[in-house]
C-alpha positions as CSV (number, residue, x, y, z in Angstrom):
1,M,-83.6,-82.8,-31.7
2,K,-82.1,-81.9,-35.0
3,H,-81.5,-78.3,-36.0
4,I,-82.8,-76.8,-39.2
5,I,-80.8,-75.6,-42.2
6,E,-82.3,-73.0,-44.5
7,T,-80.8,-71.3,-47.5
8,C,-81.6,-67.7,-48.6
9,F,-80.5,-67.1,-52.2
10,S,-80.7,-63.3,-52.0
11,P,-80.4,-60.6,-49.4
12,A,-83.7,-59.2,-50.6
13,L,-85.3,-62.4,-49.3
14,F,-83.7,-62.5,-45.9
15,E,-86.7,-61.1,-44.0
16,Y,-88.5,-64.4,-44.9
17,F,-85.6,-66.5,-43.5
18,E,-84.6,-64.5,-40.5
19,N,-84.3,-66.7,-37.5
20,K,-83.1,-65.0,-34.3
21,D,-81.9,-68.3,-32.9
22,A,-79.8,-69.2,-35.9
23,I,-76.2,-68.7,-36.9
24,V,-76.1,-66.8,-40.2
25,V,-73.4,-67.9,-42.7
26,V,-72.7,-65.3,-45.3
27,T,-70.9,-66.0,-48.6
28,D,-69.9,-63.8,-51.5
29,V,-67.6,-66.3,-53.3
30,F,-66.6,-63.9,-56.1
31,R,-65.0,-62.1,-54.2
32,A,-65.7,-60.5,-50.8
33,T,-65.8,-63.4,-48.4
34,S,-62.9,-65.1,-50.2
35,S,-60.9,-61.9,-49.7
36,I,-61.9,-61.5,-46.1
37,C,-60.7,-65.1,-45.4
38,A,-57.4,-64.3,-47.2
39,A,-56.9,-61.2,-45.2
40,F,-57.3,-63.0,-41.9
41,E,-55.1,-65.8,-43.0
42,N,-52.4,-63.2,-43.6
43,G,-52.8,-61.7,-40.2
44,V,-55.2,-58.8,-40.5
45,K,-56.4,-57.6,-37.0
46,S,-60.0,-56.7,-37.9
47,I,-62.2,-55.8,-40.8
48,I,-64.9,-53.1,-40.5
49,P,-67.7,-53.6,-43.2
50,V,-69.4,-50.4,-44.3
51,K,-72.3,-50.0,-46.8
52,S,-71.4,-46.8,-48.6
53,V,-68.4,-45.3,-50.4
54,D,-68.8,-42.1,-48.4
55,E,-68.4,-44.1,-45.1
56,A,-65.3,-45.7,-46.5
57,R,-63.9,-42.3,-47.5
58,T,-64.4,-41.0,-44.0
59,Y,-62.4,-43.8,-42.6
60,K,-59.7,-43.2,-45.2
61,E,-59.4,-39.7,-43.9
62,K,-58.8,-41.1,-40.4
63,G,-55.9,-43.2,-41.6
64,Y,-57.5,-46.6,-42.1
65,L,-56.6,-49.0,-44.9
66,I,-59.5,-49.2,-47.3
67,A,-60.7,-52.1,-49.5
68,A,-63.6,-50.9,-51.7
69,E,-65.1,-51.6,-55.0
70,R,-68.3,-51.0,-57.0
71,N,-69.4,-53.2,-59.9
72,G,-66.1,-55.1,-59.6
73,I,-63.9,-52.0,-60.0
74,K,-61.6,-50.6,-57.2
75,I,-62.7,-47.2,-55.9
76,D,-60.1,-44.6,-56.7
77,F,-59.1,-43.7,-53.1
78,A,-59.0,-47.4,-51.9
79,D,-55.8,-49.2,-51.0
80,F,-57.3,-52.5,-52.2
81,G,-60.1,-53.6,-54.5
82,N,-61.7,-57.0,-53.8
83,S,-59.2,-59.6,-54.9
84,P,-57.8,-62.0,-52.3
85,E,-54.3,-62.0,-53.6
86,K,-53.9,-58.3,-52.9
87,F,-54.1,-58.8,-49.1
88,E,-50.4,-59.6,-48.6
89,R,-49.1,-60.3,-45.1
90,S,-46.5,-57.6,-45.4
91,I,-49.2,-55.1,-45.9
92,V,-52.2,-56.2,-43.7
93,E,-50.7,-58.0,-40.7
94,G,-51.8,-56.4,-37.5
95,R,-53.9,-53.8,-39.4
96,D,-57.5,-52.8,-39.3
97,I,-59.2,-52.6,-42.8
98,V,-62.4,-50.9,-43.7
99,Y,-64.3,-52.9,-46.4
100,S,-67.1,-51.8,-48.7
101,T,-68.2,-53.9,-51.7
102,T,-71.2,-54.1,-54.1
103,N,-72.8,-57.1,-52.5
104,G,-70.9,-58.8,-49.7
105,T,-70.4,-56.2,-46.9
106,K,-74.0,-55.0,-46.8
107,T,-75.2,-58.7,-46.7
108,I,-72.9,-59.4,-43.7
109,Q,-74.7,-56.6,-41.7
110,L,-78.1,-58.1,-42.3
111,G,-77.7,-60.9,-39.8
112,V,-76.9,-58.6,-36.9
113,G,-80.1,-59.5,-35.0
114,C,-79.4,-63.3,-35.1
115,K,-77.4,-65.5,-32.8
116,A,-74.1,-65.0,-34.8
117,V,-72.8,-64.1,-38.2
118,V,-69.8,-65.9,-39.7
119,I,-68.1,-65.6,-43.1
120,G,-67.8,-68.6,-45.5
121,A,-65.9,-69.3,-48.6
122,F,-64.4,-72.4,-50.3
123,S,-61.1,-71.3,-48.8
124,N,-62.3,-71.9,-45.2
125,F,-64.8,-74.6,-45.9
126,S,-63.7,-77.4,-43.7
127,V,-62.8,-75.4,-40.6
128,L,-66.2,-73.5,-40.9
129,V,-68.2,-76.7,-41.3
130,D,-66.5,-78.3,-38.3
131,W,-67.2,-75.3,-36.2
132,L,-70.9,-75.0,-37.3
133,Q,-71.7,-78.6,-36.5
134,K,-70.5,-78.1,-32.9
135,Q,-72.8,-75.0,-32.2
136,D,-76.1,-76.8,-31.3
137,C,-78.4,-74.3,-33.2
138,D,-80.2,-73.7,-36.4
139,I,-78.2,-72.5,-39.5
140,T,-79.2,-69.9,-42.0
141,L,-77.1,-69.9,-45.2
142,L,-77.2,-66.4,-46.7
143,C,-76.0,-65.7,-50.3
144,A,-74.8,-62.2,-51.2
145,G,-75.9,-62.7,-54.8
146,W,-75.6,-59.8,-57.2
147,K,-77.6,-56.7,-56.5
148,N,-80.3,-58.7,-54.8
149,K,-80.4,-61.2,-57.6
150,F,-79.7,-65.0,-57.5
151,N,-76.2,-66.1,-58.5
152,I,-74.7,-69.5,-59.1
153,E,-71.4,-69.3,-57.3
154,D,-72.8,-68.4,-53.8
155,S,-75.7,-70.9,-54.2
156,I,-73.5,-73.8,-55.1
157,F,-71.1,-73.1,-52.2
158,M,-74.0,-73.1,-49.8
159,G,-75.1,-76.5,-51.3
160,A,-71.7,-77.8,-50.3
161,V,-72.0,-76.5,-46.8
162,A,-75.5,-77.8,-46.3
163,E,-74.6,-81.2,-47.6
164,A,-71.6,-81.5,-45.2
165,L,-73.7,-80.4,-42.2
166,L,-76.6,-82.8,-43.1
167,K,-74.1,-85.7,-43.2
168,T,-73.2,-85.1,-39.5
169,G,-76.7,-86.3,-38.6
170,K,-77.2,-83.2,-36.4
171,F,-79.3,-81.2,-38.9
172,E,-82.3,-81.6,-41.2
173,T,-83.9,-79.4,-43.8
174,I,-87.4,-78.8,-45.1
175,C,-86.2,-75.9,-47.2
176,D,-86.5,-76.1,-51.0
177,S,-83.7,-73.7,-51.7
178,T,-81.4,-75.8,-49.5
179,V,-82.4,-78.9,-51.5
180,A,-81.8,-77.1,-54.8
181,A,-78.4,-75.8,-53.7
182,I,-77.3,-79.3,-52.6
183,D,-78.4,-80.7,-56.0
184,M,-76.4,-78.0,-57.8
185,W,-73.3,-78.9,-55.7
186,N,-73.7,-82.7,-56.3
187,E,-74.3,-82.2,-60.0
188,H,-71.3,-80.0,-60.6
189,K,-68.7,-80.5,-57.8
190,D,-66.5,-82.7,-60.0
191,N,-66.4,-80.0,-62.8
192,L,-66.8,-76.9,-60.6
193,A,-64.4,-74.6,-62.5
194,Q,-66.0,-75.5,-65.8
195,Y,-69.5,-75.0,-64.5
196,L,-68.7,-71.6,-62.9
197,E,-67.6,-70.3,-66.3
198,K,-71.3,-69.8,-66.8
199,C,-71.6,-67.3,-63.9
200,A,-72.5,-63.8,-64.8
201,Q,-70.0,-62.5,-62.2
202,R,-67.3,-64.6,-63.9
203,S,-67.9,-62.6,-67.1
204,R,-68.0,-59.3,-65.2
205,L,-64.6,-60.0,-63.6
206,R,-63.1,-61.0,-66.9
207,K,-64.4,-57.9,-68.5
208,N,-62.8,-55.7,-65.8
209,G,-59.5,-57.6,-65.9
210,V,-59.8,-58.9,-62.3
211,D,-60.6,-62.5,-62.9
212,Q,-57.1,-63.8,-62.0
213,C,-58.5,-64.7,-58.5
214,I,-61.1,-67.2,-59.7
215,D,-59.0,-70.4,-59.1
216,Y,-58.2,-69.2,-55.6
217,C,-61.9,-68.5,-54.9
218,I,-62.9,-72.0,-55.8
219,T,-60.0,-73.9,-54.1
220,M,-60.9,-75.6,-50.8
221,D,-59.2,-75.1,-47.5
222,T,-56.5,-72.7,-48.1
223,C,-57.4,-70.7,-44.9
224,N,-57.7,-71.8,-41.3
225,V,-59.9,-68.9,-40.3
226,I,-63.5,-68.2,-39.2
227,P,-64.3,-64.6,-39.7
228,Y,-67.0,-63.6,-37.1
229,Y,-69.1,-60.4,-37.3
230,K,-70.0,-58.8,-34.0
231,D,-70.7,-55.2,-32.9
232,G,-69.8,-53.8,-36.3
233,V,-66.5,-55.5,-36.7
234,I,-65.2,-58.8,-38.2
235,K,-62.6,-60.7,-36.3
236,N,-61.1,-64.2,-36.5
237,L,-62.5,-66.7,-34.1
238,I,-59.3,-68.8,-34.4
239,D,-56.3,-67.3,-32.6
């Protein structure tokens, strides 16, 4: 029996897609999940996602490193914003980081009642897809979007994931959003950077002067990590 792939374009829609027997794959391509993958690639011990700035501030007072932003801008007391190049090995290796972002971190927490929650980005694409196709269960692809709205970058990434999984022959879909995401990917995969110039988040990042990470965020397979969320903490499944 083949397993089902579904794609949820917004956290606000997740209640309609929630499947307790599925693995939830969360992406926030610009920039949270790309940064999380970069942090683990550079040796971070764990990442604790929190929803609010106040929670992050409390952890700061306890001595944790803090990565936090709102509307693309680093919070004043944070050690990092939300750009992957900032998570240098010399700073993060062996450390625990508390993470709070506009969209990504609260989306990660939505899947807590499902079989598992893993983090996806272009940077860990192949290792993630290889792991998913071995798990023998349904897959729910969850886009962080922008403040509960649809966005292009997360959706097209999920199209790439869905297509790769369907090609294994182990999965099927009867989900219109999955079909639409795959069509987006196939239409624009050969001119991805040019197409993603249209993204609203691309414009926001440029306006805030933090768009230097875009090329990194759309480059395949720079990280050999699978961030896995369990019991309130993200760790790397790959030792």
